HTML snippet that shows the backbone in 3Dmol.js (N, CA, C, O; Angstrom):
<script src="https://3Dmol.org/build/3Dmol-min.js"></script>
<div id="view" style="width:600px;height:400px;position:relative"></div>
<script>
const pdb = `
ATOM      1  N   MET A   1      83.838  47.268 112.473  1.00  0.00           N
ATOM      2  CA  MET A   1      84.119  47.904 113.746  1.00  0.00           C
ATOM      3  C   MET A   1      84.714  46.879 114.699  1.00  0.00           C
ATOM      4  O   MET A   1      84.414  45.687 114.628  1.00  0.00           O
ATOM      5  N   THR A   2      85.548  47.362 115.574  1.00  0.00           N
ATOM      6  CA  THR A   2      86.159  46.469 116.553  1.00  0.00           C
ATOM      7  C   THR A   2      85.236  46.282 117.754  1.00  0.00           C
ATOM      8  O   THR A   2      84.368  47.113 118.020  1.00  0.00           O
ATOM      9  N   ASP A   3      85.435  45.188 118.469  1.00  0.00           N
ATOM     10  CA  ASP A   3      84.643  44.935 119.671  1.00  0.00           C
ATOM     11  C   ASP A   3      84.827  46.052 120.694  1.00  0.00           C
ATOM     12  O   ASP A   3      83.875  46.460 121.360  1.00  0.00           O
ATOM     13  N   ARG A   4      86.061  46.541 120.810  1.00  0.00           N
ATOM     14  CA  ARG A   4      86.347  47.616 121.767  1.00  0.00           C
ATOM     15  C   ARG A   4      85.574  48.881 121.407  1.00  0.00           C
ATOM     16  O   ARG A   4      85.024  49.545 122.286  1.00  0.00           O
ATOM     17  N   LEU A   5      85.532  49.212 120.136  1.00  0.00           N
ATOM     18  CA  LEU A   5      84.800  50.397 119.692  1.00  0.00           C
ATOM     19  C   LEU A   5      83.307  50.238 119.960  1.00  0.00           C
ATOM     20  O   LEU A   5      82.661  51.165 120.450  1.00  0.00           O
ATOM     21  N   ILE A   6      82.763  49.080 119.646  1.00  0.00           N
ATOM     22  CA  ILE A   6      81.335  48.838 119.863  1.00  0.00           C
ATOM     23  C   ILE A   6      80.998  48.915 121.346  1.00  0.00           C
ATOM     24  O   ILE A   6      79.979  49.496 121.721  1.00  0.00           O
ATOM     25  N   ARG A   7      81.840  48.337 122.187  1.00  0.00           N
ATOM     26  CA  ARG A   7      81.588  48.388 123.636  1.00  0.00           C
ATOM     27  C   ARG A   7      81.667  49.818 124.150  1.00  0.00           C
ATOM     28  O   ARG A   7      80.839  50.227 124.964  1.00  0.00           O
ATOM     29  N   THR A   8      82.650  50.582 123.686  1.00  0.00           N
ATOM     30  CA  THR A   8      82.803  51.972 124.112  1.00  0.00           C
ATOM     31  C   THR A   8      81.610  52.813 123.672  1.00  0.00           C
ATOM     32  O   THR A   8      81.083  53.601 124.457  1.00  0.00           O
ATOM     33  N   LEU A   9      81.186  52.650 122.432  1.00  0.00           N
ATOM     34  CA  LEU A   9      80.026  53.399 121.939  1.00  0.00           C
ATOM     35  C   LEU A   9      78.757  53.013 122.696  1.00  0.00           C
ATOM     36  O   LEU A   9      77.931  53.874 122.999  1.00  0.00           O
ATOM     37  N   THR A  10      78.596  51.736 123.001  1.00  0.00           N
ATOM     38  CA  THR A  10      77.435  51.283 123.761  1.00  0.00           C
ATOM     39  C   THR A  10      77.456  51.863 125.165  1.00  0.00           C
ATOM     40  O   THR A  10      76.415  52.265 125.686  1.00  0.00           O
ATOM     41  N   SER A  11      78.621  51.910 125.779  1.00  0.00           N
ATOM     42  CA  SER A  11      78.757  52.492 127.107  1.00  0.00           C
ATOM     43  C   SER A  11      78.394  53.978 127.094  1.00  0.00           C
ATOM     44  O   SER A  11      77.690  54.454 127.984  1.00  0.00           O
ATOM     45  N   CYS A  12      78.869  54.702 126.096  1.00  0.00           N
ATOM     46  CA  CYS A  12      78.542  56.133 125.963  1.00  0.00           C
ATOM     47  C   CYS A  12      77.044  56.319 125.738  1.00  0.00           C
ATOM     48  O   CYS A  12      76.427  57.191 126.349  1.00  0.00           O
ATOM     49  N   PHE A  13      76.465  55.509 124.871  1.00  0.00           N
ATOM     50  CA  PHE A  13      75.043  55.549 124.559  1.00  0.00           C
ATOM     51  C   PHE A  13      74.215  55.288 125.823  1.00  0.00           C
ATOM     52  O   PHE A  13      73.258  56.010 126.101  1.00  0.00           O
ATOM     53  N   ALA A  14      74.581  54.267 126.576  1.00  0.00           N
ATOM     54  CA  ALA A  14      73.861  53.925 127.804  1.00  0.00           C
ATOM     55  C   ALA A  14      73.970  55.045 128.833  1.00  0.00           C
ATOM     56  O   ALA A  14      72.998  55.352 129.523  1.00  0.00           O
ATOM     57  N   GLU A  15      75.142  55.651 128.937  1.00  0.00           N
ATOM     58  CA  GLU A  15      75.327  56.762 129.879  1.00  0.00           C
ATOM     59  C   GLU A  15      74.447  57.948 129.498  1.00  0.00           C
ATOM     60  O   GLU A  15      73.817  58.554 130.365  1.00  0.00           O
ATOM     61  N   LEU A  16      74.398  58.283 128.220  1.00  0.00           N
ATOM     62  CA  LEU A  16      73.534  59.383 127.769  1.00  0.00           C
ATOM     63  C   LEU A  16      72.071  59.103 128.100  1.00  0.00           C
ATOM     64  O   LEU A  16      71.368  59.977 128.606  1.00  0.00           O
ATOM     65  N   LEU A  17      71.619  57.898 127.819  1.00  0.00           N
ATOM     66  CA  LEU A  17      70.233  57.542 128.109  1.00  0.00           C
ATOM     67  C   LEU A  17      69.952  57.579 129.604  1.00  0.00           C
ATOM     68  O   LEU A  17      68.889  58.035 130.024  1.00  0.00           O
ATOM     69  N   PHE A  18      70.886  57.108 130.400  1.00  0.00           N
ATOM     70  CA  PHE A  18      70.727  57.137 131.855  1.00  0.00           C
ATOM     71  C   PHE A  18      70.624  58.573 132.357  1.00  0.00           C
ATOM     72  O   PHE A  18      69.764  58.882 133.182  1.00  0.00           O
ATOM     73  N   GLN A  19      71.488  59.443 131.868  1.00  0.00           N
ATOM     74  CA  GLN A  19      71.466  60.841 132.301  1.00  0.00           C
ATOM     75  C   GLN A  19      70.174  61.535 131.881  1.00  0.00           C
ATOM     76  O   GLN A  19      69.631  62.339 132.639  1.00  0.00           O
ATOM     77  N   ILE A  20      69.679  61.235 130.690  1.00  0.00           N
ATOM     78  CA  ILE A  20      68.400  61.798 130.243  1.00  0.00           C
ATOM     79  C   ILE A  20      67.273  61.291 131.136  1.00  0.00           C
ATOM     80  O   ILE A  20      66.400  62.059 131.540  1.00  0.00           O
ATOM     81  N   GLU A  21      67.296  60.007 131.437  1.00  0.00           N
ATOM     82  CA  GLU A  21      66.250  59.388 132.257  1.00  0.00           C
ATOM     83  C   GLU A  21      66.191  59.993 133.654  1.00  0.00           C
ATOM     84  O   GLU A  21      65.101  60.217 134.181  1.00  0.00           O
ATOM     85  N   LYS A  22      67.333  60.260 134.256  1.00  0.00           N
ATOM     86  CA  LYS A  22      67.327  60.727 135.643  1.00  0.00           C
ATOM     87  C   LYS A  22      67.296  62.250 135.777  1.00  0.00           C
ATOM     88  O   LYS A  22      67.158  62.769 136.884  1.00  0.00           O
ATOM     89  N   ALA A  23      67.423  62.967 134.664  1.00  0.00           N
ATOM     90  CA  ALA A  23      67.441  64.432 134.706  1.00  0.00           C
ATOM     91  C   ALA A  23      66.077  64.983 135.117  1.00  0.00           C
ATOM     92  O   ALA A  23      65.031  64.463 134.729  1.00  0.00           O
ATOM     93  N   ASP A  24      66.121  66.047 135.910  1.00  0.00           N
ATOM     94  CA  ASP A  24      64.862  66.698 136.260  1.00  0.00           C
ATOM     95  C   ASP A  24      64.579  67.829 135.267  1.00  0.00           C
ATOM     96  O   ASP A  24      65.387  68.099 134.378  1.00  0.00           O
ATOM     97  N   GLU A  25      63.430  68.484 135.424  1.00  0.00           N
ATOM     98  CA  GLU A  25      63.007  69.501 134.457  1.00  0.00           C
ATOM     99  C   GLU A  25      63.928  70.709 134.414  1.00  0.00           C
ATOM    100  O   GLU A  25      63.962  71.417 133.408  1.00  0.00           O
ATOM    101  N   GLU A  26      64.669  70.959 135.472  1.00  0.00           N
ATOM    102  CA  GLU A  26      65.619  72.073 135.460  1.00  0.00           C
ATOM    103  C   GLU A  26      66.833  71.750 134.595  1.00  0.00           C
ATOM    104  O   GLU A  26      67.505  72.653 134.097  1.00  0.00           O
ATOM    105  N   MET A  27      67.106  70.479 134.422  1.00  0.00           N
ATOM    106  CA  MET A  27      68.269  70.054 133.647  1.00  0.00           C
ATOM    107  C   MET A  27      67.937  69.868 132.168  1.00  0.00           C
ATOM    108  O   MET A  27      68.730  70.224 131.296  1.00  0.00           O
ATOM    109  N   ILE A  28      66.757  69.306 131.894  1.00  0.00           N
ATOM    110  CA  ILE A  28      66.373  69.012 130.517  1.00  0.00           C
ATOM    111  C   ILE A  28      64.848  69.068 130.405  1.00  0.00           C
ATOM    112  O   ILE A  28      64.133  68.582 131.281  1.00  0.00           O
ATOM    113  N   ASN A  29      64.372  69.655 129.338  1.00  0.00           N
ATOM    114  CA  ASN A  29      62.942  69.769 129.096  1.00  0.00           C
ATOM    115  C   ASN A  29      62.334  68.368 128.994  1.00  0.00           C
ATOM    116  O   ASN A  29      62.828  67.524 128.246  1.00  0.00           O
ATOM    117  N   SER A  30      61.265  68.129 129.750  1.00  0.00           N
ATOM    118  CA  SER A  30      60.689  66.779 129.793  1.00  0.00           C
ATOM    119  C   SER A  30      60.110  66.350 128.442  1.00  0.00           C
ATOM    120  O   SER A  30      60.199  65.175 128.087  1.00  0.00           O
ATOM    121  N   ASP A  31      59.521  67.275 127.687  1.00  0.00           N
ATOM    122  CA  ASP A  31      59.010  66.917 126.355  1.00  0.00           C
ATOM    123  C   ASP A  31      60.147  66.461 125.451  1.00  0.00           C
ATOM    124  O   ASP A  31      60.015  65.492 124.702  1.00  0.00           O
ATOM    125  N   PHE A  32      61.259  67.172 125.533  1.00  0.00           N
ATOM    126  CA  PHE A  32      62.436  66.828 124.740  1.00  0.00           C
ATOM    127  C   PHE A  32      62.965  65.452 125.128  1.00  0.00           C
ATOM    128  O   PHE A  32      63.273  64.634 124.262  1.00  0.00           O
ATOM    129  N   SER A  33      63.070  65.198 126.428  1.00  0.00           N
ATOM    130  CA  SER A  33      63.611  63.906 126.868  1.00  0.00           C
ATOM    131  C   SER A  33      62.687  62.754 126.479  1.00  0.00           C
ATOM    132  O   SER A  33      63.162  61.681 126.108  1.00  0.00           O
ATOM    133  N   VAL A  34      61.377  62.963 126.559  1.00  0.00           N
ATOM    134  CA  VAL A  34      60.430  61.919 126.159  1.00  0.00           C
ATOM    135  C   VAL A  34      60.574  61.628 124.669  1.00  0.00           C
ATOM    136  O   VAL A  34      60.593  60.466 124.265  1.00  0.00           O
ATOM    137  N   LYS A  35      60.674  62.674 123.850  1.00  0.00           N
ATOM    138  CA  LYS A  35      60.847  62.482 122.406  1.00  0.00           C
ATOM    139  C   LYS A  35      62.126  61.703 122.103  1.00  0.00           C
ATOM    140  O   LYS A  35      62.129  60.808 121.258  1.00  0.00           O
ATOM    141  N   LEU A  36      63.206  62.045 122.793  1.00  0.00           N
ATOM    142  CA  LEU A  36      64.469  61.329 122.589  1.00  0.00           C
ATOM    143  C   LEU A  36      64.343  59.858 122.955  1.00  0.00           C
ATOM    144  O   LEU A  36      64.760  58.982 122.197  1.00  0.00           O
ATOM    145  N   MET A  37      63.769  59.596 124.113  1.00  0.00           N
ATOM    146  CA  MET A  37      63.646  58.212 124.569  1.00  0.00           C
ATOM    147  C   MET A  37      62.722  57.411 123.651  1.00  0.00           C
ATOM    148  O   MET A  37      62.992  56.245 123.365  1.00  0.00           O
ATOM    149  N   GLU A  38      61.637  58.032 123.189  1.00  0.00           N
ATOM    150  CA  GLU A  38      60.742  57.338 122.261  1.00  0.00           C
ATOM    151  C   GLU A  38      61.438  57.051 120.935  1.00  0.00           C
ATOM    152  O   GLU A  38      61.267  55.977 120.358  1.00  0.00           O
ATOM    153  N   PHE A  39      62.219  58.012 120.456  1.00  0.00           N
ATOM    154  CA  PHE A  39      62.964  57.811 119.216  1.00  0.00           C
ATOM    155  C   PHE A  39      63.944  56.652 119.365  1.00  0.00           C
ATOM    156  O   PHE A  39      64.019  55.773 118.507  1.00  0.00           O
ATOM    157  N   VAL A  40      64.690  56.663 120.457  1.00  0.00           N
ATOM    158  CA  VAL A  40      65.671  55.602 120.696  1.00  0.00           C
ATOM    159  C   VAL A  40      64.968  54.249 120.778  1.00  0.00           C
ATOM    160  O   VAL A  40      65.421  53.272 120.182  1.00  0.00           O
ATOM    161  N   GLY A  41      63.861  54.196 121.517  1.00  0.00           N
ATOM    162  CA  GLY A  41      63.118  52.945 121.624  1.00  0.00           C
ATOM    163  C   GLY A  41      62.655  52.427 120.272  1.00  0.00           C
ATOM    164  O   GLY A  41      62.771  51.236 119.984  1.00  0.00           O
ATOM    165  N   ALA A  42      62.131  53.320 119.446  1.00  0.00           N
ATOM    166  CA  ALA A  42      61.658  52.923 118.114  1.00  0.00           C
ATOM    167  C   ALA A  42      62.806  52.419 117.249  1.00  0.00           C
ATOM    168  O   ALA A  42      62.666  51.413 116.554  1.00  0.00           O
ATOM    169  N   GLU A  43      63.928  53.108 117.288  1.00  0.00           N
ATOM    170  CA  GLU A  43      65.086  52.685 116.495  1.00  0.00           C
ATOM    171  C   GLU A  43      65.611  51.334 116.967  1.00  0.00           C
ATOM    172  O   GLU A  43      65.934  50.470 116.152  1.00  0.00           O
ATOM    173  N   LEU A  44      65.694  51.153 118.279  1.00  0.00           N
ATOM    174  CA  LEU A  44      66.200  49.887 118.812  1.00  0.00           C
ATOM    175  C   LEU A  44      65.260  48.730 118.491  1.00  0.00           C
ATOM    176  O   LEU A  44      65.714  47.611 118.251  1.00  0.00           O
ATOM    177  N   GLN A  45      63.963  48.989 118.485  1.00  0.00           N
ATOM    178  CA  GLN A  45      63.001  47.936 118.167  1.00  0.00           C
ATOM    179  C   GLN A  45      63.084  47.504 116.708  1.00  0.00           C
ATOM    180  O   GLN A  45      62.607  46.427 116.352  1.00  0.00           O
ATOM    181  N   ASP A  46      63.682  48.328 115.870  1.00  0.00           N
ATOM    182  CA  ASP A  46      63.871  47.968 114.459  1.00  0.00           C
ATOM    183  C   ASP A  46      65.110  47.103 114.223  1.00  0.00           C
ATOM    184  O   ASP A  46      65.333  46.625 113.110  1.00  0.00           O
ATOM    185  N   LEU A  47      65.915  46.904 115.269  1.00  0.00           N
ATOM    186  CA  LEU A  47      67.093  46.049 115.115  1.00  0.00           C
ATOM    187  C   LEU A  47      66.665  44.614 114.830  1.00  0.00           C
ATOM    188  O   LEU A  47      65.635  44.152 115.321  1.00  0.00           O
ATOM    189  N   ASP A  48      67.469  43.915 114.030  1.00  0.00           N
ATOM    190  CA  ASP A  48      67.198  42.493 113.853  1.00  0.00           C
ATOM    191  C   ASP A  48      67.526  41.776 115.169  1.00  0.00           C
ATOM    192  O   ASP A  48      68.199  42.325 116.042  1.00  0.00           O
ATOM    193  N   LYS A  49      67.043  40.559 115.286  1.00  0.00           N
ATOM    194  CA  LYS A  49      67.164  39.818 116.551  1.00  0.00           C
ATOM    195  C   LYS A  49      68.620  39.660 117.007  1.00  0.00           C
ATOM    196  O   LYS A  49      68.915  39.818 118.191  1.00  0.00           O
ATOM    197  N   LYS A  50      69.518  39.356 116.089  1.00  0.00           N
ATOM    198  CA  LYS A  50      70.926  39.169 116.456  1.00  0.00           C
ATOM    199  C   LYS A  50      71.544  40.469 116.940  1.00  0.00           C
ATOM    200  O   LYS A  50      72.259  40.478 117.942  1.00  0.00           O
ATOM    201  N   SER A  51      71.280  41.561 116.245  1.00  0.00           N
ATOM    202  CA  SER A  51      71.834  42.855 116.652  1.00  0.00           C
ATOM    203  C   SER A  51      71.310  43.265 118.022  1.00  0.00           C
ATOM    204  O   SER A  51      72.069  43.753 118.859  1.00  0.00           O
ATOM    205  N   ALA A  52      70.011  43.067 118.253  1.00  0.00           N
ATOM    206  CA  ALA A  52      69.431  43.392 119.557  1.00  0.00           C
ATOM    207  C   ALA A  52      70.053  42.528 120.646  1.00  0.00           C
ATOM    208  O   ALA A  52      70.362  43.018 121.732  1.00  0.00           O
ATOM    209  N   SER A  53      70.235  41.254 120.358  1.00  0.00           N
ATOM    210  CA  SER A  53      70.854  40.340 121.314  1.00  0.00           C
ATOM    211  C   SER A  53      72.292  40.752 121.624  1.00  0.00           C
ATOM    212  O   SER A  53      72.714  40.724 122.780  1.00  0.00           O
ATOM    213  N   ASP A  54      73.041  41.131 120.591  1.00  0.00           N
ATOM    214  CA  ASP A  54      74.424  41.587 120.784  1.00  0.00           C
ATOM    215  C   ASP A  54      74.468  42.848 121.642  1.00  0.00           C
ATOM    216  O   ASP A  54      75.289  42.961 122.552  1.00  0.00           O
ATOM    217  N   LEU A  55      73.572  43.801 121.342  1.00  0.00           N
ATOM    218  CA  LEU A  55      73.516  45.042 122.121  1.00  0.00           C
ATOM    219  C   LEU A  55      73.205  44.743 123.581  1.00  0.00           C
ATOM    220  O   LEU A  55      73.863  45.268 124.480  1.00  0.00           O
ATOM    221  N   LEU A  56      72.209  43.903 123.817  1.00  0.00           N
ATOM    222  CA  LEU A  56      71.826  43.590 125.192  1.00  0.00           C
ATOM    223  C   LEU A  56      72.920  42.835 125.938  1.00  0.00           C
ATOM    224  O   LEU A  56      73.060  42.994 127.150  1.00  0.00           O
ATOM    225  N   ALA A  57      73.686  42.026 125.242  1.00  0.00           N
ATOM    226  CA  ALA A  57      74.812  41.326 125.882  1.00  0.00           C
ATOM    227  C   ALA A  57      75.853  42.332 126.363  1.00  0.00           C
ATOM    228  O   ALA A  57      76.412  42.182 127.450  1.00  0.00           O
ATOM    229  N   ILE A  58      76.109  43.351 125.557  1.00  0.00           N
ATOM    230  CA  ILE A  58      77.074  44.379 125.957  1.00  0.00           C
ATOM    231  C   ILE A  58      76.516  45.200 127.113  1.00  0.00           C
ATOM    232  O   ILE A  58      77.237  45.501 128.064  1.00  0.00           O
ATOM    233  N   VAL A  59      75.239  45.563 127.040  1.00  0.00           N
ATOM    234  CA  VAL A  59      74.612  46.318 128.133  1.00  0.00           C
ATOM    235  C   VAL A  59      74.679  45.507 129.426  1.00  0.00           C
ATOM    236  O   VAL A  59      74.917  46.071 130.494  1.00  0.00           O
ATOM    237  N   LYS A  60      74.473  44.193 129.345  1.00  0.00           N
ATOM    238  CA  LYS A  60      74.570  43.340 130.540  1.00  0.00           C
ATOM    239  C   LYS A  60      75.984  43.352 131.110  1.00  0.00           C
ATOM    240  O   LYS A  60      76.157  43.420 132.327  1.00  0.00           O
ATOM    241  N   GLN A  61      76.995  43.288 130.246  1.00  0.00           N
ATOM    242  CA  GLN A  61      78.388  43.360 130.712  1.00  0.00           C
ATOM    243  C   GLN A  61      78.643  44.675 131.440  1.00  0.00           C
ATOM    244  O   GLN A  61      79.286  44.702 132.489  1.00  0.00           O
ATOM    245  N   ILE A  62      78.135  45.754 130.873  1.00  0.00           N
ATOM    246  CA  ILE A  62      78.313  47.072 131.487  1.00  0.00           C
ATOM    247  C   ILE A  62      77.589  47.114 132.833  1.00  0.00           C
ATOM    248  O   ILE A  62      78.129  47.625 133.814  1.00  0.00           O
ATOM    249  N   ALA A  63      76.367  46.578 132.880  1.00  0.00           N
ATOM    250  CA  ALA A  63      75.591  46.552 134.125  1.00  0.00           C
ATOM    251  C   ALA A  63      76.296  45.730 135.194  1.00  0.00           C
ATOM    252  O   ALA A  63      76.345  46.132 136.357  1.00  0.00           O
ATOM    253  N   ASP A  64      76.840  44.586 134.808  1.00  0.00           N
ATOM    254  CA  ASP A  64      77.525  43.716 135.766  1.00  0.00           C
ATOM    255  C   ASP A  64      78.727  44.404 136.410  1.00  0.00           C
ATOM    256  O   ASP A  64      79.059  44.132 137.563  1.00  0.00           O
ATOM    257  N   ALA A  65      79.373  45.290 135.664  1.00  0.00           N
ATOM    258  CA  ALA A  65      80.561  45.982 136.173  1.00  0.00           C
ATOM    259  C   ALA A  65      80.230  47.310 136.855  1.00  0.00           C
ATOM    260  O   ALA A  65      81.102  47.927 137.467  1.00  0.00           O
ATOM    261  N   GLU A  66      78.983  47.747 136.752  1.00  0.00           N
ATOM    262  CA  GLU A  66      78.601  49.069 137.264  1.00  0.00           C
ATOM    263  C   GLU A  66      78.553  49.091 138.790  1.00  0.00           C
ATOM    264  O   GLU A  66      78.004  48.182 139.413  1.00  0.00           O
ATOM    265  N   LYS A  67      79.126  50.128 139.383  1.00  0.00           N
ATOM    266  CA  LYS A  67      79.140  50.282 140.844  1.00  0.00           C
ATOM    267  C   LYS A  67      77.976  51.143 141.340  1.00  0.00           C
ATOM    268  O   LYS A  67      77.481  50.941 142.449  1.00  0.00           O
ATOM    269  N   ASN A  68      77.540  52.099 140.519  1.00  0.00           N
ATOM    270  CA  ASN A  68      76.439  52.988 140.886  1.00  0.00           C
ATOM    271  C   ASN A  68      75.130  52.201 140.845  1.00  0.00           C
ATOM    272  O   ASN A  68      74.724  51.716 139.790  1.00  0.00           O
ATOM    273  N   LYS A  69      74.471  52.078 142.003  1.00  0.00           N
ATOM    274  CA  LYS A  69      73.272  51.243 142.115  1.00  0.00           C
ATOM    275  C   LYS A  69      72.157  51.711 141.178  1.00  0.00           C
ATOM    276  O   LYS A  69      71.521  50.893 140.513  1.00  0.00           O
ATOM    277  N   GLU A  70      71.921  53.015 141.125  1.00  0.00           N
ATOM    278  CA  GLU A  70      70.845  53.552 140.288  1.00  0.00           C
ATOM    279  C   GLU A  70      71.097  53.274 138.801  1.00  0.00           C
ATOM    280  O   GLU A  70      70.186  52.894 138.066  1.00  0.00           O
ATOM    281  N   LYS A  71      72.333  53.468 138.380  1.00  0.00           N
ATOM    282  CA  LYS A  71      72.673  53.212 136.978  1.00  0.00           C
ATOM    283  C   LYS A  71      72.619  51.716 136.684  1.00  0.00           C
ATOM    284  O   LYS A  71      72.156  51.308 135.618  1.00  0.00           O
ATOM    285  N   LYS A  72      73.086  50.903 137.620  1.00  0.00           N
ATOM    286  CA  LYS A  72      73.046  49.445 137.451  1.00  0.00           C
ATOM    287  C   LYS A  72      71.604  48.980 137.245  1.00  0.00           C
ATOM    288  O   LYS A  72      71.330  48.166 136.363  1.00  0.00           O
ATOM    289  N   GLU A  73      70.687  49.499 138.061  1.00  0.00           N
ATOM    290  CA  GLU A  73      69.277  49.130 137.933  1.00  0.00           C
ATOM    291  C   GLU A  73      68.718  49.561 136.579  1.00  0.00           C
ATOM    292  O   GLU A  73      67.964  48.815 135.954  1.00  0.00           O
ATOM    293  N   PHE A  74      69.082  50.760 136.122  1.00  0.00           N
ATOM    294  CA  PHE A  74      68.650  51.245 134.811  1.00  0.00           C
ATOM    295  C   PHE A  74      69.125  50.297 133.713  1.00  0.00           C
ATOM    296  O   PHE A  74      68.363  49.946 132.812  1.00  0.00           O
ATOM    297  N   LEU A  75      70.377  49.892 133.795  1.00  0.00           N
ATOM    298  CA  LEU A  75      70.944  49.005 132.780  1.00  0.00           C
ATOM    299  C   LEU A  75      70.328  47.610 132.832  1.00  0.00           C
ATOM    300  O   LEU A  75      70.154  46.966 131.798  1.00  0.00           O
ATOM    301  N   GLU A  76      70.003  47.151 134.026  1.00  0.00           N
ATOM    302  CA  GLU A  76      69.426  45.812 134.172  1.00  0.00           C
ATOM    303  C   GLU A  76      68.027  45.706 133.558  1.00  0.00           C
ATOM    304  O   GLU A  76      67.603  44.620 133.164  1.00  0.00           O
ATOM    305  N   ILE A  77      67.314  46.826 133.477  1.00  0.00           N
ATOM    306  CA  ILE A  77      65.980  46.800 132.865  1.00  0.00           C
ATOM    307  C   ILE A  77      65.971  47.513 131.507  1.00  0.00           C
ATOM    308  O   ILE A  77      64.914  47.894 131.004  1.00  0.00           O
ATOM    309  N   PHE A  78      67.143  47.687 130.932  1.00  0.00           N
ATOM    310  CA  PHE A  78      67.296  48.361 129.641  1.00  0.00           C
ATOM    311  C   PHE A  78      66.401  47.726 128.574  1.00  0.00           C
ATOM    312  O   PHE A  78      65.710  48.429 127.836  1.00  0.00           O
ATOM    313  N   SER A  79      66.418  46.411 128.499  1.00  0.00           N
ATOM    314  CA  SER A  79      65.642  45.732 127.447  1.00  0.00           C
ATOM    315  C   SER A  79      64.147  46.004 127.596  1.00  0.00           C
ATOM    316  O   SER A  79      63.458  46.225 126.601  1.00  0.00           O
ATOM    317  N   GLU A  80      63.645  45.992 128.818  1.00  0.00           N
ATOM    318  CA  GLU A  80      62.230  46.268 129.041  1.00  0.00           C
ATOM    319  C   GLU A  80      61.901  47.725 128.741  1.00  0.00           C
ATOM    320  O   GLU A  80      60.865  48.021 128.145  1.00  0.00           O
ATOM    321  N   ASN A  81      62.783  48.637 129.155  1.00  0.00           N
ATOM    322  CA  ASN A  81      62.544  50.066 128.934  1.00  0.00           C
ATOM    323  C   ASN A  81      62.440  50.417 127.461  1.00  0.00           C
ATOM    324  O   ASN A  81      61.707  51.334 127.090  1.00  0.00           O
ATOM    325  N   PHE A  82      63.164  49.699 126.623  1.00  0.00           N
ATOM    326  CA  PHE A  82      63.207  50.041 125.207  1.00  0.00           C
ATOM    327  C   PHE A  82      62.545  48.981 124.321  1.00  0.00           C
ATOM    328  O   PHE A  82      62.730  48.977 123.104  1.00  0.00           O
ATOM    329  N   GLY A  83      61.780  48.092 124.937  1.00  0.00           N
ATOM    330  CA  GLY A  83      61.001  47.120 124.173  1.00  0.00           C
ATOM    331  C   GLY A  83      61.817  46.092 123.417  1.00  0.00           C
ATOM    332  O   GLY A  83      61.420  45.629 122.348  1.00  0.00           O
ATOM    333  N   LEU A  84      62.963  45.739 123.983  1.00  0.00           N
ATOM    334  CA  LEU A  84      63.836  44.755 123.335  1.00  0.00           C
ATOM    335  C   LEU A  84      63.700  43.414 124.039  1.00  0.00           C
ATOM    336  O   LEU A  84      64.347  43.165 125.056  1.00  0.00           O
ATOM    337  N   VAL A  85      62.875  42.579 123.502  1.00  0.00           N
ATOM    338  CA  VAL A  85      62.710  41.241 124.055  1.00  0.00           C
ATOM    339  C   VAL A  85      63.254  40.272 123.020  1.00  0.00           C
ATOM    340  O   VAL A  85      62.721  40.145 121.917  1.00  0.00           O
ATOM    341  N   VAL A  86      64.334  39.589 123.405  1.00  0.00           N
ATOM    342  CA  VAL A  86      64.973  38.649 122.468  1.00  0.00           C
ATOM    343  C   VAL A  86      64.885  37.229 122.981  1.00  0.00           C
ATOM    344  O   VAL A  86      65.368  36.305 122.327  1.00  0.00           O
TER     345      VAL A  86
END
`;
const viewer = $3Dmol.createViewer("view");
viewer.addModel(pdb, "pdb");
viewer.setStyle({}, {cartoon: {color: "spectrum"}});
viewer.zoomTo();
viewer.render();
</script>
């Protein structure tokens, strides 16, 4: 995969997670959103150290460029939210 493709997919992935996180119950069922977030967290925690580090580096780049304060804050604590400590 190319770096551009990986960055684009990571950006899309982060946006989906952000939208799920900030959605209220009228937008998305809370049980469903919790299951999704737990699944994502479990999958991300299974990444090897290098892959997790690479993902977090891209998320940091996206956060650094983000203008929306709420989304920027979400991205800045992405590693803690999903149990990725590298």
